[in-house]
N, C-alpha and C positions, 0 to 999 in steps of 0.2 A: 502544776503546783502553784500555790498562791504565794505572793511575795511576803517576806517577813514584815510584820507591822511596824510602822514608823510612828513614834510617839510625839515628836515635835516637828513643827513646820520647817525649822531650819535644817532638818535632816532629810527633807524630801528628795532633793537632788541626789544625795548619796544613796538613798533607798532605791531609786530607780537604777542607779549604777550597779548596786549590789544585786538587784534582781536580774538585770541583764547578764551579769557574770554567772548567776546561778543557772539561767536557762540556756546559756551557751557553754556550759562547763565541758561539754564533750568536744568542743572545737579545739583545734591545735593551739596551744598556748604560745603567745608571742614573747619575745625577750622582755623582761621587766625594765622599768626605768621611765623617768619623766622626760617629756619633750624639752629640747633646748632651743633657744632662739639663736639663729645665726645673725651675723652682723647686718644691719639695715643700710641700704644705700638710698639716700634721699632722692637721687636722680632717677630711680626706677619708677615707671608708671605703674599704677595699681592694676595689675592684671592677675589672672589666676596663676599663671606660671611664675610671674615675678614674685607674688606673695608666697607661693609655695617655696621658692628658693630662699626667700627672706626668712620665713618662719620655720620651714620644715625641710630645708635643703639636705639635711643629714638622713632623712627618711627614705629608704630605698623604694623603688616602684612596687616591689612585691608586697610591702606593707601599705603603701599609699593606695594601692588598688584593692585592698582588703577592707570591706565595709565594717567588719567586726573590729579591726584595729582602730578605725575612726571612732566607732562607738565607744570603745574602751578608753580612748584618749580624748574624749570631749572635754571642753573647758567648762567647768561647773562651779568655779568660785571667782570672786572679784580679784583675789590675789593672783590667780592664774591669768585672768583676763588682762590685768595691768602689765603683764610681761609682753603682751602683743600690741595693746592699744594704749596710748598715753593717757593716764588718768591722774589728776591731782589727788593729794591726800584727802581733801574734802570730798571730791567726787567718789573716791573709793569708800569713804565712810557712809555717804548717803546711799550708794548703790548696795552696800551690804545690808542696810535697813530694808531696801526693796526686796532683796533675795530671801529674806526671812519669810515674807508672804508669798512672793512670786519668784521661784528659783530660776537658775540660769543653766542653760546647756547649749553649747555650740559645737558642731563638729569641726575638726581641723579643716576639712574641705571647704565648708561654708565660711569659716574664718578667713580663708585665703582669698575670698572674693571682696573682703572689706578693705576700704582705703583707711588705714589706721589714723591718718592725719586729718581726716574730714569728719567732724562731729555730725554733719548733716548727710553723711553717706546713706543712701537708701537701703543698702544691704545691712549696714550697721543698725539702722533703726528697727529692723525686723527682728534682730537677734540680741542686741545689747540692752539691758534694762536702763530705764531712766526714772528719775525721782517722781515724775508725774504719775507713775503707776500707782503710787500710794497717796500722793498729794491729792489726786482727783478720784480716789477710790470710792468716795461716797456717791459718785455718779454712775448710773447703770445698774445692772442686776447680776447676781451670781449665775443664774440660769435663765437668761433672757428668753430663750426659746421654749422654756418649760419642758425640757426633755424628761425630767423626772416624772412629771405628771402623766406623760404619754408612754411611760415605760410599762409594758404589759407584764414582763418578767424582768429581773435584773439584767441590764445590758441590751434589752430589745425595745426600741422605740417604734410604735405603730401609730403614725399620725395620718398618713394618706391611705386611702382604701386599698390600693394595690401594691404597696411597698413598705418595707420595714428597714430599720437601721440597726445593725448589729455592732455594738461597741465591745471589742474583744480585749482591749488593754488601754491603759492610760499612758503608756510609755511612748515617747517620741525621740527621734535622733536629735532634734532641736526644739527648744521651747520658744515658739514664735510669740512675740510680745502681744500680738493681736488675737490670740487664740480664743475661740468661742468657748472652749471647755477649760478655761484658765482656772476654774474652781477646783479642778481635779489635781492641780500641781502639788497641793499641800498634803496629799494622801500617800505620797511615796509611789513606788512602782508596783503595779499589780496587773494581773491578767485574769481572765475568767477561768474558773475551774471547769473540769470536764462536766460536772453536774450542772453548772450554770449554762454551759454551751448546749447540753442536751435539752435543758428546759426551753431555750430559745428555739432549737430545732423542732421540738415537739409542738410549740405554739405555731410555728410556720406550717408544719404538716397538717395541723387541724384547722387552718384558715386558708381555704383554697382560693380566696380572692387575691392572695399575695403572689404576684408574679415577678417581683423585682426585689432583690435583697442587696442592700448597700452594706459592705463590711468596712468599719471605720474604727477609730480609737480616740485618743492617742493615735498611733500609727500602726496598723495591723502588720506592716512589713517588718516591724521589729521582731515579730515571731519568726522562728526558724521556718524554712521552706517546708519541711515535713509536717510541722505543726499546723501551718496555714493550710496545707493540702488536706489534712484530716478534717478540717471544717468545710472547705470548699467541696470535697468529694461527697460529703454527706448532704450538703445543700443540693448538689447536682442530682442526687437520687430522688429528690422530691419532684414529682411530675409537674406540678403547677408552677414551679419556679422556672421562669423562662430565661431571665438574665441575672447575672451577678455583677455587681460593681464594687470596685475597691477604691477607697479614698486614701490617698497617701501623698506625702510631700517628699518622699525619698528621692524621686528624680531630680528635685531641686536642691535639697540640702545634703544628700549623700547618694549620688547616682551610682556609685559602685555597688550598691545593694541590688541593682537590676542586673543580675548575673545570669549566666546560661542556665544554671540549675533552676532558678525561679521562673525564667521564661519558658523553659521546657515543661515545667509543672503546669503553669497557667494555660499553656496551649492545649492541654488535655481536657479542659473543662469548659470550653467556650459554649455560648458566647459570654465572655468576660470583658467588661469595659473598665478602664482605669481613669479615674479623675485625679488630676494632680493640681498643683497650686503655685505656679510661677506668678510673681507680683511685679517683677522688673526685668527689663531686657538684659541687664547685666548678669542675670541668673541663667541665661541661655548660653551656657558654656559648651565646648566640645564634648565634655564628659556627659553633660545633661542631654545633649543631642544624641549621643551614642546610646544612652540608656533608653530614650524614647524610641529610637530606631529598632533596638532589640525587641522592645515590646510590640511594636507594630508588625515587625517581621514574624512574630510569634502568634499573630492573629488577635492581638489585644489592642483595640482602638484606644487612643489617649485623648481625653478632653482636659481643658484647663479651666479652673475656677479661681479667678483673682478676687482679692478683696481690695476695695478702694480705700487707700490709706493716705492720710495727710502727709505731705512732704516726701512721699515715696513714689506714688504713681498717679497723682491727682491732676494730670494734665492730658490734653489731647495728644501732644507730641509723644509723651512717654507711653501712653496706652497704645497708640498707633504702632510705634516701634516694637513694643512687646508683642502685640497680636500678629503683626506681619512676621516677626521673628518666629513666633510659635508655628505658623503655617509652614515656614521653611524647615522646621524640624519634625513635621508630620503631626503636630498637635493642634487640635481644633479649639479656638477660643469659645468657651461655652457660656460661662456666667461671669459677670462682674458684680460682686456683692457689695451692697452698702454694708459697711462695717457694723457688726452687731453691737447692741447696747450692753457690752460686757464690762463689769467692774474692772478697773485698771487699764482700760483701753481708750478712754475719752480723748486723750491727747492725739490719738491717731484717727479719730473719726472726722468726716467731712460732712457738710450739708448735702442733702440729696440733690440739690440743684447742680452741684459739681458733677455728679455722675450723669445727669441729664445733658449737661453741656458737652461732656466728653463724647457721649453717644451721638449727639447731634453733630459734633465736629468731625466725627469719623464717618458717619453715614454719607455716602456719595463720593467721599474722597479716598476711600480704600475699598477693596473687595468686600461684599456683604459677608463673605465667609470669615472675614477678619474682625467683624463687629460682634462682640458678645452681647448677650441679653443682660441688661442691668436689672437686678432684682433686689428686693428687700425681703429678708427673712423676718416676718413680722413677730414682734414680741408676743408673749402669752401663747405661744404655739400656734399662731395664725397661719403659718406656712409661707412659702415663697410666693411673692407677687411681682410680676414683671412691671417695670416702670419705664415708659418710653416717651420721647418728645412727642408733642401733639402736632401732627402734620395736616389734620383736617381743620380748616379754618371756619367753615360753615356748611350747613346742609339744609337745602330747601327743596321740598318736593322730590323730584327724581334727579337732583343734581348736587354734586359735592364741589366745594371750593377747597383745593388742596395745594399746599405749598411744597416745593421740592427742596432739596438740600441747599440750593442757592438762594432760597427765599422768594422765588418767583411763584406766582399764583396761577393755577390751572383749573379749568372746569372739567369735571368728569361726569359722564352719565351714570346714574345709579339705578339699575333695574329695580322696579318695585316687586315686593313679594305678592304673589297671586294666591288667593284663597283656594282656588280650584283650577283645574286644567281648562284652558280655553282653546278654541280652534286656532291652528297655526296661521299667522298672518305673514304677508310679504314684509321683509325688513324695510323700514323707513330710514333713509340716510339722515345722519345727525351731523349738523354743521358745527364744527369746532374751530374756534379761533386759535391758530397756532402762531406763536411769536415768530416774526420774520427773522430768518437766519442772517447774521451779519456776514458780509463778504469776508472771506478768508477765515471764518471761524470753523474750526474742525470739530468742536464739541458743543455746538449750540444746544440749548435745551430743546427736548422733543416731548410731545404729548402722546402717550400711548392710550388707546381706547380699547378696553377689554370688555367683551360681552360674556 
């Protein structure tokens, strides 16, 4: 069913909430009532357990572990937010103006990760509105990637030859302030109708070059597990669809959603890959780790796609700690995105050079598996382009001059391309100058010659 239409922008957050209640009406109802704040202890460090005790100490584990309870009790107004995070009267007035255009939604779980006394907290910056969202709204584009242009039927984007993007809903558990599809927030909560989904499936059936389908939103895991299965099962019946990917931030903002029912369902339709979106190492909580572990044990590999955000994760130290932490919880660092040119996000964007310096600062100093690919998703639908530091200093004839992660320069033999096969010759030794190893050095630079 489609969500009831929302006539004003200021009602959009409430529209999403009402829609979610409609589609989960069959779920067991929880006791009514607003959440209360328990007394704050200023000497407590900001940690998940401490913040939960501080804000939600009266909530029993049976509710705290229920993802639908978190969704129903999201913080969606500035008045509610001010009960948890200190805001002056002026701040509240300014933020209410922001939420008319760009609504607010934070799950109780994610709120428990925020240090309420730190306005520069990296978790807060991803979830809590700031006035710059409308003050700088003239910079950027509503649809920078031109997804509407590449939509072949409503909700289905076909940009690359062998893969498509299915947008099933615009509903998310949390409205991330850097969202690429921020333009959808003013439309209220909606999901694709059965007819719209069938049109997407029919297009995929008729285009046999499509081997990879990405299911996204909003967040597709806001759909009930049976509803999601109805789509995945039909995709799996299409012979030329080899892999299915799910894009979701639930493991980060509401890991309780990754329950046994969901994992058992996904395990039936592999290969399914899940791409999630950790941006800071403080999001790597025990709950998030357990959610990723359940997915991996169900045969669903998990990749991470971070967005480079000013004042949140724009340093070598933070990215290294994040990516190393991801590997510990069985999640592969996949992409580090340059933040898209979206209206209302300019305050979070960094120069491209920042991303390049981060990759350069990680390369060689941590496992290659922990170094994501830095990419720019080009405006006007140009697609993703990897951007990497340049390690080749010069190329002359059959030789390369290459610098390593320490800035040392090495000569490498570069075999020439032969137009046609030639008789096999005896190999000629190549003399290579190798830097002398310092006495006592355990990790002196070495030159590898590959043929």
